C-alpha positions as CSV (number, residue, x, y, z in Angstrom):
1,M,7.4,14.4,11.3
2,S,8.2,10.8,10.6
3,Q,9.2,9.7,14.1
4,P,6.8,9.6,17.1
5,F,6.1,13.0,18.6
6,V,4.0,14.8,21.1
7,S,1.5,17.6,20.1
8,V,1.0,20.5,22.5
9,L,-2.2,22.4,21.9
10,M,-3.0,25.7,23.6
11,G,-6.4,27.4,23.7
12,S,-4.6,30.8,23.5
13,D,-1.2,32.2,22.9
14,S,-1.4,33.7,26.4
15,D,-0.8,30.1,27.6
16,L,2.6,30.0,26.1
17,P,4.6,31.3,29.1
18,I,3.2,28.5,31.2
19,M,3.5,25.8,28.6
20,E,7.2,26.6,27.9
21,A,7.8,24.6,31.0
22,S,6.6,21.5,29.2
23,F,8.8,22.3,26.2
24,E,11.9,22.3,28.4
25,I,11.1,18.8,29.7
26,L,10.3,17.4,26.2
27,R,13.6,18.9,24.9
28,K,15.5,17.4,27.9
29,F,14.2,13.9,27.0
30,E,14.8,14.6,23.2
31,I,11.1,14.1,22.4
32,P,10.1,15.7,19.2
33,F,7.0,18.0,19.6
34,E,4.9,20.5,17.8
35,V,2.8,23.3,19.2
36,K,-0.5,24.7,18.0
37,V,-2.9,27.4,19.2
38,T,-6.4,26.2,18.6
39,S,-9.7,26.5,20.4
40,A,-12.4,23.9,21.2
41,H,-15.0,26.7,20.9
42,R,-13.7,29.2,18.4
43,T,-12.0,26.8,15.9
44,P,-13.6,23.4,16.5
45,K,-13.2,22.2,12.9
46,A,-9.5,23.3,12.8
47,T,-8.9,21.6,16.1
48,H,-10.5,18.4,14.9
49,D,-8.6,18.5,11.6
50,F,-5.3,19.1,13.4
51,V,-5.8,16.3,15.8
52,T,-6.8,13.9,13.1
53,D,-3.8,14.8,11.0
54,A,-1.4,14.6,14.0
55,D,-2.8,11.2,14.9
56,Q,-2.2,9.9,11.4
57,R,1.3,11.3,11.3
58,G,2.4,9.4,14.5
59,C,1.6,11.6,17.5
60,V,1.9,9.4,20.6
61,A,0.2,11.8,23.1
62,F,-1.5,15.2,23.1
63,I,-0.9,17.8,25.8
64,C,-3.7,20.3,25.9
65,A,-3.6,23.6,27.9
66,A,-6.7,25.7,28.4
67,G,-8.2,28.1,30.9
68,M,-11.6,29.0,32.1
69,A,-14.1,26.5,30.4
70,A,-11.1,24.4,29.4
71,H,-12.8,22.2,26.9
72,L,-9.8,21.7,24.6
73,A,-8.5,18.5,26.2
74,G,-12.0,16.9,26.1
75,A,-12.5,17.9,22.5
76,V,-9.2,16.4,21.6
77,S,-9.9,13.2,23.6
78,A,-13.2,12.9,21.7
79,T,-11.3,12.9,18.4
80,T,-8.4,10.5,19.2
81,L,-7.7,7.3,21.0
82,K,-4.2,8.5,21.9
83,P,-3.5,9.6,25.4
84,V,-4.6,13.2,26.2
85,I,-3.1,15.1,29.0
86,G,-4.9,18.2,30.2
87,V,-3.1,21.2,31.8
88,P,-5.5,23.6,33.5
89,I,-4.5,27.2,33.1
90,N,-5.4,29.9,35.7
91,G,-7.7,32.2,33.7
92,S,-10.1,32.9,36.6
93,L,-11.1,31.4,39.9
94,D,-7.4,30.6,40.6
95,G,-7.7,28.0,37.9
96,L,-10.2,25.8,39.7
97,D,-12.7,26.3,36.9
98,S,-10.2,25.0,34.4
99,L,-9.2,22.1,36.7
100,L,-12.8,21.0,37.1
101,S,-13.6,21.4,33.4
102,T,-10.5,19.4,32.4
103,V,-10.9,16.6,35.0
104,Q,-14.7,16.0,34.7
105,M,-14.9,14.1,31.5
106,P,-17.7,11.7,30.7
107,G,-17.0,8.0,30.8
108,G,-15.2,6.7,27.8
109,I,-13.5,10.1,26.9
110,P,-10.6,10.1,29.4
111,V,-8.2,13.1,30.0
112,A,-5.3,12.6,32.3
113,T,-5.3,15.9,34.2
114,V,-2.3,17.4,35.9
115,A,-1.8,20.4,38.3
116,I,-2.8,23.9,37.4
117,G,-0.1,26.0,35.8
118,K,3.7,25.5,35.3
119,A,3.9,22.4,37.6
120,G,1.2,20.8,35.5
121,A,2.9,21.8,32.3
122,R,6.1,20.0,33.5
123,N,4.2,17.0,34.7
124,A,2.3,16.7,31.4
125,A,5.7,16.4,29.6
126,Y,7.0,13.9,32.1
127,L,3.8,11.9,31.7
128,A,4.2,12.0,27.9
129,A,7.7,10.7,28.4
130,Q,6.4,7.9,30.6
131,I,3.8,7.0,28.0
132,I,6.6,6.8,25.4
133,G,8.8,4.8,27.9
134,V,6.2,2.0,28.0
135,S,7.4,0.8,24.6
136,D,10.8,2.6,24.3
137,P,13.5,1.1,26.6
138,G,15.8,4.0,25.9
139,M,13.2,6.5,27.2
140,H,12.5,4.2,30.2
141,Q,16.2,4.4,31.1
142,K,16.2,8.2,30.8
143,L,13.3,8.3,33.2
144,I,15.1,6.0,35.7
145,K,18.1,8.2,35.6
146,E,16.0,11.4,36.0
147,R,14.4,9.9,39.1
148,A,17.7,8.8,40.6
149,D,19.2,12.3,39.9
150,N,16.2,13.9,41.6
151,A,16.6,11.7,44.7
152,A,20.4,12.4,44.8
153,S,19.6,16.2,44.7
154,I,17.3,16.0,47.6
155,I,19.7,13.9,49.6
156,A,22.5,16.4,48.9
157,K,20.2,19.3,50.0
158,D,19.3,17.6,53.2
159,A,23.0,16.9,53.9
160,A,23.8,20.6,53.4
161,L,20.9,21.6,55.7
162,Q,22.0,19.2,58.4
163,E,25.6,20.5,58.2
164,S,24.4,24.1,58.4
165,L,22.3,23.3,61.5
166,K,25.4,22.1,63.3
167,K,27.0,25.6,63.2
């Protein structure tokens, strides 16, 4: 890929149904992305090599989804200086183990951590868009419009609710 893109890494293919929520948002904002299944524990060299290569090819942010021990985002952050966004996946303990593994990084190896599951997958993609929007005025305008559209939707829903309560 010759233009800036986002890399989405998953610790397992079982994470795909959740991470598809991030693909929808990335597509909505027309952000090129690639997806890879790789493991911090089972394929550490392949993970390192992929991140190094993506970094050199112009990846602007990494979104990493993993469950249980959830070390993928930390391993990626240890390999790159690009922003890393961790999506905890519910593998056990209602995803709290993944959340804590993702958020508790040592100083100097940051991982931006979002919510567990699909809401987190969506927010990871929104955060990647915001990262791009810092230096891309077109993306910034898309995000402004998205926020305005979201606000208008809530206002319309409230108006419909208020009208239904009058009956």
